[in-house]
PDB file of N, CA, C and O in Angstrom, chain B, residues numbered from 101:
ATOM      1  N   MET B 101     152.797  67.311 -46.532  1.00  0.00           N
ATOM      2  CA  MET B 101     152.922  65.830 -48.169  1.00  0.00           C
ATOM      3  C   MET B 101     154.179  65.467 -47.259  1.00  0.00           C
ATOM      4  O   MET B 101     154.038  64.526 -46.478  1.00  0.00           O
ATOM      5  N   GLU B 102     155.187  66.025 -47.294  1.00  0.00           N
ATOM      6  CA  GLU B 102     156.486  65.045 -46.806  1.00  0.00           C
ATOM      7  C   GLU B 102     155.980  63.979 -45.911  1.00  0.00           C
ATOM      8  O   GLU B 102     156.180  62.834 -46.316  1.00  0.00           O
ATOM      9  N   SER B 103     155.361  64.114 -44.769  1.00  0.00           N
ATOM     10  CA  SER B 103     154.634  63.009 -44.113  1.00  0.00           C
ATOM     11  C   SER B 103     154.422  61.966 -45.182  1.00  0.00           C
ATOM     12  O   SER B 103     155.325  61.166 -45.426  1.00  0.00           O
ATOM     13  N   LEU B 104     153.754  61.947 -45.560  1.00  0.00           N
ATOM     14  CA  LEU B 104     153.313  61.173 -46.840  1.00  0.00           C
ATOM     15  C   LEU B 104     154.400  59.736 -46.790  1.00  0.00           C
ATOM     16  O   LEU B 104     155.540  60.047 -46.444  1.00  0.00           O
ATOM     17  N   PRO B 105     154.297  58.963 -46.941  1.00  0.00           N
ATOM     18  CA  PRO B 105     155.360  57.222 -47.070  1.00  0.00           C
ATOM     19  C   PRO B 105     156.042  57.789 -48.547  1.00  0.00           C
ATOM     20  O   PRO B 105     155.537  57.938 -49.660  1.00  0.00           O
ATOM     21  N   ASN B 106     157.449  58.038 -48.014  1.00  0.00           N
ATOM     22  CA  ASN B 106     158.128  58.088 -49.227  1.00  0.00           C
ATOM     23  C   ASN B 106     157.977  59.356 -50.430  1.00  0.00           C
ATOM     24  O   ASN B 106     158.239  59.404 -51.631  1.00  0.00           O
ATOM     25  N   VAL B 107     157.343  60.465 -49.306  1.00  0.00           N
ATOM     26  CA  VAL B 107     157.024  61.831 -50.022  1.00  0.00           C
ATOM     27  C   VAL B 107     158.631  62.431 -49.848  1.00  0.00           C
ATOM     28  O   VAL B 107     159.012  62.131 -48.717  1.00  0.00           O
ATOM     29  N   GLY B 108     159.524  63.062 -50.483  1.00  0.00           N
ATOM     30  CA  GLY B 108     160.104  64.122 -49.930  1.00  0.00           C
ATOM     31  C   GLY B 108     159.915  65.467 -50.675  1.00  0.00           C
ATOM     32  O   GLY B 108     159.171  65.402 -51.654  1.00  0.00           O
ATOM     33  N   PRO B 109     160.399  66.550 -50.416  1.00  0.00           N
ATOM     34  CA  PRO B 109     160.203  67.790 -51.007  1.00  0.00           C
ATOM     35  C   PRO B 109     160.146  67.713 -52.498  1.00  0.00           C
ATOM     36  O   PRO B 109     159.234  68.474 -52.821  1.00  0.00           O
ATOM     37  N   VAL B 110     160.658  67.180 -53.554  1.00  0.00           N
ATOM     38  CA  VAL B 110     160.130  67.495 -54.622  1.00  0.00           C
ATOM     39  C   VAL B 110     158.771  67.069 -55.339  1.00  0.00           C
ATOM     40  O   VAL B 110     158.087  67.627 -56.197  1.00  0.00           O
ATOM     41  N   THR B 111     158.631  65.705 -54.563  1.00  0.00           N
ATOM     42  CA  THR B 111     157.584  65.038 -54.985  1.00  0.00           C
ATOM     43  C   THR B 111     155.990  65.496 -54.210  1.00  0.00           C
ATOM     44  O   THR B 111     154.840  65.241 -54.567  1.00  0.00           O
ATOM     45  N   ALA B 112     156.425  66.128 -53.233  1.00  0.00           N
ATOM     46  CA  ALA B 112     155.730  67.388 -52.813  1.00  0.00           C
ATOM     47  C   ALA B 112     154.529  68.135 -53.408  1.00  0.00           C
ATOM     48  O   ALA B 112     153.299  68.104 -53.423  1.00  0.00           O
ATOM     49  N   LYS B 113     155.812  68.980 -54.000  1.00  0.00           N
ATOM     50  CA  LYS B 113     155.464  69.965 -54.553  1.00  0.00           C
ATOM     51  C   LYS B 113     155.076  69.459 -55.899  1.00  0.00           C
ATOM     52  O   LYS B 113     154.107  70.042 -56.386  1.00  0.00           O
ATOM     53  N   ASN B 114     155.585  68.551 -56.582  1.00  0.00           N
ATOM     54  CA  ASN B 114     154.619  67.780 -57.870  1.00  0.00           C
ATOM     55  C   ASN B 114     153.721  67.447 -57.762  1.00  0.00           C
ATOM     56  O   ASN B 114     152.898  67.524 -58.673  1.00  0.00           O
ATOM     57  N   LEU B 115     153.364  66.724 -56.165  1.00  0.00           N
ATOM     58  CA  LEU B 115     151.926  66.720 -55.571  1.00  0.00           C
ATOM     59  C   LEU B 115     150.730  67.837 -55.824  1.00  0.00           C
ATOM     60  O   LEU B 115     149.717  67.773 -56.520  1.00  0.00           O
ATOM     61  N   LEU B 116     151.246  68.865 -54.993  1.00  0.00           N
ATOM     62  CA  LEU B 116     150.801  69.877 -54.768  1.00  0.00           C
ATOM     63  C   LEU B 116     150.681  71.049 -55.979  1.00  0.00           C
ATOM     64  O   LEU B 116     150.000  72.073 -55.917  1.00  0.00           O
ATOM     65  N   LYS B 117     151.510  70.620 -57.063  1.00  0.00           N
ATOM     66  CA  LYS B 117     151.614  71.271 -58.657  1.00  0.00           C
ATOM     67  C   LYS B 117     150.311  71.042 -59.165  1.00  0.00           C
ATOM     68  O   LYS B 117     149.369  71.827 -59.277  1.00  0.00           O
ATOM     69  N   HIS B 118     150.476  68.992 -59.659  1.00  0.00           N
ATOM     70  CA  HIS B 118     149.851  68.342 -60.191  1.00  0.00           C
ATOM     71  C   HIS B 118     148.122  68.810 -59.564  1.00  0.00           C
ATOM     72  O   HIS B 118     147.352  69.257 -60.414  1.00  0.00           O
ATOM     73  N   PHE B 119     147.714  68.705 -58.389  1.00  0.00           N
ATOM     74  CA  PHE B 119     146.501  68.767 -57.948  1.00  0.00           C
ATOM     75  C   PHE B 119     145.914  70.543 -57.294  1.00  0.00           C
ATOM     76  O   PHE B 119     144.754  70.953 -57.246  1.00  0.00           O
ATOM     77  N   GLY B 120     147.117  71.229 -56.897  1.00  0.00           N
ATOM     78  CA  GLY B 120     146.193  71.995 -56.712  1.00  0.00           C
ATOM     79  C   GLY B 120     146.202  72.549 -55.086  1.00  0.00           C
ATOM     80  O   GLY B 120     146.477  73.734 -54.901  1.00  0.00           O
ATOM     81  N   SER B 121     145.907  71.696 -53.957  1.00  0.00           N
ATOM     82  CA  SER B 121     145.636  71.680 -52.953  1.00  0.00           C
ATOM     83  C   SER B 121     145.498  70.126 -52.466  1.00  0.00           C
ATOM     84  O   SER B 121     144.948  69.155 -52.987  1.00  0.00           O
ATOM     85  N   VAL B 122     146.249  70.301 -51.214  1.00  0.00           N
ATOM     86  CA  VAL B 122     145.925  69.454 -50.293  1.00  0.00           C
ATOM     87  C   VAL B 122     144.856  68.803 -50.366  1.00  0.00           C
ATOM     88  O   VAL B 122     144.965  67.640 -50.756  1.00  0.00           O
ATOM     89  N   ARG B 123     143.670  69.249 -50.069  1.00  0.00           N
ATOM     90  CA  ARG B 123     142.433  68.108 -50.339  1.00  0.00           C
ATOM     91  C   ARG B 123     142.460  67.686 -51.400  1.00  0.00           C
ATOM     92  O   ARG B 123     141.681  66.786 -51.713  1.00  0.00           O
ATOM     93  N   ALA B 124     143.440  68.243 -52.363  1.00  0.00           N
ATOM     94  CA  ALA B 124     142.848  67.836 -53.787  1.00  0.00           C
ATOM     95  C   ALA B 124     143.583  65.928 -53.532  1.00  0.00           C
ATOM     96  O   ALA B 124     142.902  64.903 -53.565  1.00  0.00           O
ATOM     97  N   VAL B 125     145.411  66.037 -53.249  1.00  0.00           N
ATOM     98  CA  VAL B 125     145.636  65.089 -53.230  1.00  0.00           C
ATOM     99  C   VAL B 125     145.379  64.056 -51.547  1.00  0.00           C
ATOM    100  O   VAL B 125     146.125  63.097 -51.349  1.00  0.00           O
ATOM    101  N   VAL B 126     144.467  64.362 -50.677  1.00  0.00           N
ATOM    102  CA  VAL B 126     143.690  64.007 -49.763  1.00  0.00           C
ATOM    103  C   VAL B 126     143.066  62.651 -50.414  1.00  0.00           C
ATOM    104  O   VAL B 126     143.454  61.530 -50.086  1.00  0.00           O
ATOM    105  N   ASN B 127     141.721  62.978 -51.689  1.00  0.00           N
ATOM    106  CA  ASN B 127     140.633  62.744 -52.320  1.00  0.00           C
ATOM    107  C   ASN B 127     140.994  62.080 -53.720  1.00  0.00           C
ATOM    108  O   ASN B 127     140.207  61.419 -54.398  1.00  0.00           O
ATOM    109  N   ALA B 128     142.759  62.461 -54.145  1.00  0.00           N
ATOM    110  CA  ALA B 128     143.294  61.456 -54.906  1.00  0.00           C
ATOM    111  C   ALA B 128     143.212  59.675 -55.224  1.00  0.00           C
ATOM    112  O   ALA B 128     144.282  59.198 -54.846  1.00  0.00           O
ATOM    113  N   SER B 129     142.501  58.832 -55.661  1.00  0.00           N
ATOM    114  CA  SER B 129     142.537  57.632 -56.195  1.00  0.00           C
ATOM    115  C   SER B 129     144.452  57.617 -56.275  1.00  0.00           C
ATOM    116  O   SER B 129     145.352  58.457 -56.268  1.00  0.00           O
ATOM    117  N   GLU B 130     144.323  56.085 -56.351  1.00  0.00           N
ATOM    118  CA  GLU B 130     145.207  55.149 -56.260  1.00  0.00           C
ATOM    119  C   GLU B 130     146.239  56.124 -57.785  1.00  0.00           C
ATOM    120  O   GLU B 130     147.180  56.915 -57.731  1.00  0.00           O
ATOM    121  N   ASP B 131     145.392  55.496 -59.062  1.00  0.00           N
ATOM    122  CA  ASP B 131     145.879  55.754 -60.143  1.00  0.00           C
ATOM    123  C   ASP B 131     146.507  56.767 -60.501  1.00  0.00           C
ATOM    124  O   ASP B 131     147.590  56.773 -61.085  1.00  0.00           O
ATOM    125  N   ASP B 132     145.400  58.364 -59.933  1.00  0.00           N
ATOM    126  CA  ASP B 132     145.649  59.729 -60.063  1.00  0.00           C
ATOM    127  C   ASP B 132     147.237  59.891 -59.378  1.00  0.00           C
ATOM    128  O   ASP B 132     148.051  60.636 -59.923  1.00  0.00           O
ATOM    129  N   LEU B 133     147.493  59.318 -58.456  1.00  0.00           N
ATOM    130  CA  LEU B 133     148.488  59.922 -57.684  1.00  0.00           C
ATOM    131  C   LEU B 133     149.981  59.075 -58.230  1.00  0.00           C
ATOM    132  O   LEU B 133     151.148  59.324 -57.929  1.00  0.00           O
ATOM    133  N   GLN B 134     149.404  57.971 -59.163  1.00  0.00           N
ATOM    134  CA  GLN B 134     150.427  57.535 -60.508  1.00  0.00           C
ATOM    135  C   GLN B 134     151.077  58.488 -61.723  1.00  0.00           C
ATOM    136  O   GLN B 134     152.046  58.560 -62.478  1.00  0.00           O
ATOM    137  N   GLU B 135     149.976  59.089 -61.399  1.00  0.00           N
ATOM    138  CA  GLU B 135     150.433  59.755 -62.761  1.00  0.00           C
ATOM    139  C   GLU B 135     151.380  61.393 -62.516  1.00  0.00           C
ATOM    140  O   GLU B 135     151.617  62.293 -63.322  1.00  0.00           O
ATOM    141  N   ILE B 136     151.774  61.223 -60.907  1.00  0.00           N
ATOM    142  CA  ILE B 136     152.483  61.692 -60.565  1.00  0.00           C
ATOM    143  C   ILE B 136     154.058  61.661 -60.718  1.00  0.00           C
ATOM    144  O   ILE B 136     154.589  61.014 -59.815  1.00  0.00           O
ATOM    145  N   GLU B 137     154.817  62.130 -61.520  1.00  0.00           N
ATOM    146  CA  GLU B 137     157.185  61.800 -61.394  1.00  0.00           C
ATOM    147  C   GLU B 137     156.829  61.165 -60.051  1.00  0.00           C
ATOM    148  O   GLU B 137     155.945  61.565 -59.294  1.00  0.00           O
ATOM    149  N   GLY B 138     157.732  60.000 -59.836  1.00  0.00           N
ATOM    150  CA  GLY B 138     158.294  59.485 -59.035  1.00  0.00           C
ATOM    151  C   GLY B 138     157.353  59.072 -57.560  1.00  0.00           C
ATOM    152  O   GLY B 138     157.499  59.192 -56.343  1.00  0.00           O
ATOM    153  N   ILE B 139     156.103  58.405 -58.719  1.00  0.00           N
ATOM    154  CA  ILE B 139     155.233  57.800 -57.628  1.00  0.00           C
ATOM    155  C   ILE B 139     154.564  57.014 -57.901  1.00  0.00           C
ATOM    156  O   ILE B 139     153.432  57.320 -58.273  1.00  0.00           O
ATOM    157  N   GLY B 140     155.036  55.406 -57.828  1.00  0.00           N
ATOM    158  CA  GLY B 140     154.655  54.321 -58.393  1.00  0.00           C
ATOM    159  C   GLY B 140     153.555  53.770 -58.159  1.00  0.00           C
ATOM    160  O   GLY B 140     152.673  54.618 -58.025  1.00  0.00           O
ATOM    161  N   LYS B 141     153.084  52.409 -58.010  1.00  0.00           N
ATOM    162  CA  LYS B 141     152.106  51.813 -57.696  1.00  0.00           C
ATOM    163  C   LYS B 141     152.713  51.959 -56.171  1.00  0.00           C
ATOM    164  O   LYS B 141     152.588  52.971 -55.481  1.00  0.00           O
ATOM    165  N   ARG B 142     153.242  51.025 -55.868  1.00  0.00           N
ATOM    166  CA  ARG B 142     153.587  50.888 -54.407  1.00  0.00           C
ATOM    167  C   ARG B 142     153.927  52.143 -53.375  1.00  0.00           C
ATOM    168  O   ARG B 142     154.015  52.050 -52.150  1.00  0.00           O
ATOM    169  N   THR B 143     154.102  53.393 -54.209  1.00  0.00           N
ATOM    170  CA  THR B 143     153.892  54.238 -53.177  1.00  0.00           C
ATOM    171  C   THR B 143     152.810  54.592 -53.076  1.00  0.00           C
ATOM    172  O   THR B 143     152.211  54.284 -52.045  1.00  0.00           O
ATOM    173  N   ALA B 144     152.144  55.363 -54.087  1.00  0.00           N
ATOM    174  CA  ALA B 144     150.367  54.528 -54.611  1.00  0.00           C
ATOM    175  C   ALA B 144     149.502  54.040 -53.696  1.00  0.00           C
ATOM    176  O   ALA B 144     148.637  54.803 -53.265  1.00  0.00           O
ATOM    177  N   GLU B 145     149.551  53.045 -53.352  1.00  0.00           N
ATOM    178  CA  GLU B 145     148.790  52.554 -52.453  1.00  0.00           C
ATOM    179  C   GLU B 145     149.097  52.512 -50.928  1.00  0.00           C
ATOM    180  O   GLU B 145     148.344  52.015 -50.090  1.00  0.00           O
ATOM    181  N   ASN B 146     150.325  53.110 -50.669  1.00  0.00           N
ATOM    182  CA  ASN B 146     151.301  53.381 -49.338  1.00  0.00           C
ATOM    183  C   ASN B 146     150.621  54.724 -48.854  1.00  0.00           C
ATOM    184  O   ASN B 146     150.300  54.807 -47.669  1.00  0.00           O
ATOM    185  N   ILE B 147     150.359  55.904 -49.815  1.00  0.00           N
ATOM    186  CA  ILE B 147     150.391  57.355 -49.272  1.00  0.00           C
ATOM    187  C   ILE B 147     148.162  57.094 -49.507  1.00  0.00           C
ATOM    188  O   ILE B 147     147.401  58.060 -49.451  1.00  0.00           O
ATOM    189  N   HIS B 148     147.845  56.144 -49.657  1.00  0.00           N
ATOM    190  CA  HIS B 148     146.184  56.367 -49.818  1.00  0.00           C
ATOM    191  C   HIS B 148     145.871  55.200 -48.386  1.00  0.00           C
ATOM    192  O   HIS B 148     145.227  55.553 -47.399  1.00  0.00           O
ATOM    193  N   LYS B 149     146.407  53.958 -48.533  1.00  0.00           N
ATOM    194  CA  LYS B 149     146.452  53.296 -46.881  1.00  0.00           C
ATOM    195  C   LYS B 149     146.782  54.399 -45.843  1.00  0.00           C
ATOM    196  O   LYS B 149     145.984  54.435 -44.906  1.00  0.00           O
ATOM    197  N   VAL B 150     147.655  55.188 -45.812  1.00  0.00           N
ATOM    198  CA  VAL B 150     148.003  56.111 -44.515  1.00  0.00           C
ATOM    199  C   VAL B 150     146.542  57.212 -44.582  1.00  0.00           C
ATOM    200  O   VAL B 150     145.764  57.232 -43.628  1.00  0.00           O
ATOM    201  N   LEU B 151     146.303  58.126 -45.876  1.00  0.00           N
ATOM    202  CA  LEU B 151     144.792  58.825 -45.630  1.00  0.00           C
ATOM    203  C   LEU B 151     143.718  57.818 -45.318  1.00  0.00           C
ATOM    204  O   LEU B 151     142.941  57.975 -44.377  1.00  0.00           O
ATOM    205  N   ALA B 152     143.697  56.995 -45.959  1.00  0.00           N
ATOM    206  CA  ALA B 152     142.050  56.300 -45.144  1.00  0.00           C
ATOM    207  C   ALA B 152     142.323  55.605 -44.207  1.00  0.00           C
ATOM    208  O   ALA B 152     141.320  55.049 -43.759  1.00  0.00           O
ATOM    209  N   SER B 153     143.011  55.428 -43.814  1.00  0.00           N
ATOM    210  CA  SER B 153     143.686  54.955 -42.078  1.00  0.00           C
ATOM    211  C   SER B 153     143.244  55.484 -40.938  1.00  0.00           C
ATOM    212  O   SER B 153     143.494  56.636 -40.582  1.00  0.00           O
ATOM    213  N   LYS B 154     142.384  54.450 -40.139  1.00  0.00           N
ATOM    214  CA  LYS B 154     141.462  55.190 -39.008  1.00  0.00           C
ATOM    215  C   LYS B 154     142.569  55.800 -37.623  1.00  0.00           C
ATOM    216  O   LYS B 154     143.268  54.909 -37.140  1.00  0.00           O
ATOM    217  N   TYR B 155     142.720  57.054 -37.075  1.00  0.00           N
ATOM    218  CA  TYR B 155     143.172  58.087 -36.391  1.00  0.00           C
ATOM    219  C   TYR B 155     143.533  56.760 -35.190  1.00  0.00           C
ATOM    220  O   TYR B 155     142.537  56.072 -34.963  1.00  0.00           O
ATOM    221  N   LEU B 156     144.229  56.529 -34.769  1.00  0.00           N
ATOM    222  CA  LEU B 156     144.319  55.705 -33.147  1.00  0.00           C
ATOM    223  C   LEU B 156     145.430  56.585 -32.289  1.00  0.00           C
ATOM    224  O   LEU B 156     146.417  57.158 -32.750  1.00  0.00           O
ATOM    225  N   TYR B 157     145.154  56.551 -31.420  1.00  0.00           N
ATOM    226  CA  TYR B 157     145.142  57.520 -30.710  1.00  0.00           C
ATOM    227  C   TYR B 157     145.503  56.108 -28.717  1.00  0.00           C
ATOM    228  O   TYR B 157     145.034  54.973 -28.624  1.00  0.00           O
ATOM    229  N   PHE B 158     146.192  56.654 -27.842  1.00  0.00           N
ATOM    230  CA  PHE B 158     145.736  56.386 -26.687  1.00  0.00           C
ATOM    231  C   PHE B 158     144.776  57.194 -25.506  1.00  0.00           C
ATOM    232  O   PHE B 158     144.587  58.404 -25.385  1.00  0.00           O
ATOM    233  N   GLU B 159     144.366  56.316 -24.872  1.00  0.00           N
ATOM    234  CA  GLU B 159     143.239  56.626 -24.044  1.00  0.00           C
ATOM    235  C   GLU B 159     143.735  56.619 -22.442  1.00  0.00           C
ATOM    236  O   GLU B 159     143.770  55.585 -21.774  1.00  0.00           O
ATOM    237  N   LYS B 160     144.137  58.025 -21.903  1.00  0.00           N
ATOM    238  CA  LYS B 160     144.498  58.106 -21.107  1.00  0.00           C
ATOM    239  C   LYS B 160     143.971  57.935 -19.336  1.00  0.00           C
ATOM    240  O   LYS B 160     143.866  58.884 -18.558  1.00  0.00           O
ATOM    241  N   SER B 161     143.710  56.551 -19.023  1.00  0.00           N
ATOM    242  CA  SER B 161     142.306  56.299 -18.177  1.00  0.00           C
ATOM    243  C   SER B 161     143.670  56.471 -16.216  1.00  0.00           C
ATOM    244  O   SER B 161     143.277  57.194 -15.300  1.00  0.00           O
ATOM    245  N   ASP B 162     144.364  56.071 -16.154  1.00  0.00           N
ATOM    246  CA  ASP B 162     145.395  56.113 -15.273  1.00  0.00           C
ATOM    247  C   ASP B 162     147.041  55.940 -16.170  1.00  0.00           C
ATOM    248  O   ASP B 162     147.164  55.428 -17.283  1.00  0.00           O
ATOM    249  N   SER B 163     148.047  56.458 -15.416  1.00  0.00           N
ATOM    250  CA  SER B 163     149.254  56.737 -16.220  1.00  0.00           C
ATOM    251  C   SER B 163     149.882  55.014 -16.351  1.00  0.00           C
ATOM    252  O   SER B 163     151.086  54.989 -16.605  1.00  0.00           O
ATOM    253  N   LYS B 164     149.479  54.173 -16.266  1.00  0.00           N
ATOM    254  CA  LYS B 164     149.718  52.880 -15.885  1.00  0.00           C
ATOM    255  C   LYS B 164     149.458  51.807 -16.949  1.00  0.00           C
ATOM    256  O   LYS B 164     150.174  50.926 -17.422  1.00  0.00           O
ATOM    257  N   ASN B 165     147.886  52.270 -17.216  1.00  0.00           N
ATOM    258  CA  ASN B 165     147.671  51.212 -18.271  1.00  0.00           C
ATOM    259  C   ASN B 165     146.722  51.954 -19.096  1.00  0.00           C
ATOM    260  O   ASN B 165     145.507  51.866 -18.919  1.00  0.00           O
ATOM    261  N   LYS B 166     147.337  52.789 -20.127  1.00  0.00           N
ATOM    262  CA  LYS B 166     147.140  53.415 -21.342  1.00  0.00           C
ATOM    263  C   LYS B 166     146.693  52.203 -22.590  1.00  0.00           C
ATOM    264  O   LYS B 166     147.376  51.287 -23.047  1.00  0.00           O
ATOM    265  N   LYS B 167     145.376  52.587 -22.890  1.00  0.00           N
ATOM    266  CA  LYS B 167     144.815  51.530 -23.836  1.00  0.00           C
ATOM    267  C   LYS B 167     145.162  52.645 -25.635  1.00  0.00           C
ATOM    268  O   LYS B 167     145.507  53.802 -25.874  1.00  0.00           O
ATOM    269  N   LEU B 168     144.785  51.350 -26.515  1.00  0.00           N
ATOM    270  CA  LEU B 168     144.902  51.864 -28.025  1.00  0.00           C
ATOM    271  C   LEU B 168     143.636  51.777 -27.892  1.00  0.00           C
ATOM    272  O   LEU B 168     142.889  50.978 -27.328  1.00  0.00           O
ATOM    273  N   MET B 169     143.441  53.086 -28.730  1.00  0.00           N
ATOM    274  CA  MET B 169     141.823  53.740 -29.309  1.00  0.00           C
ATOM    275  C   MET B 169     141.849  53.576 -30.393  1.00  0.00           C
ATOM    276  O   MET B 169     140.893  53.913 -31.091  1.00  0.00           O
TER     277      MET B 169
END
């Protein structure tokens, strides 16, 4: 949880206490996230954006020409 934007140990604990599991936090809407003390509109938007974003990685075709996928 602490890897999410603007989420420190206290907010991470509040998220897990409120939602009960990491899965429930991941599935929470922005409005649901804003119910947590310390999470405002902007933080909820950023958390939601991170959780919904596509995983990007480098494809190692050779050591000189790495491509972001």
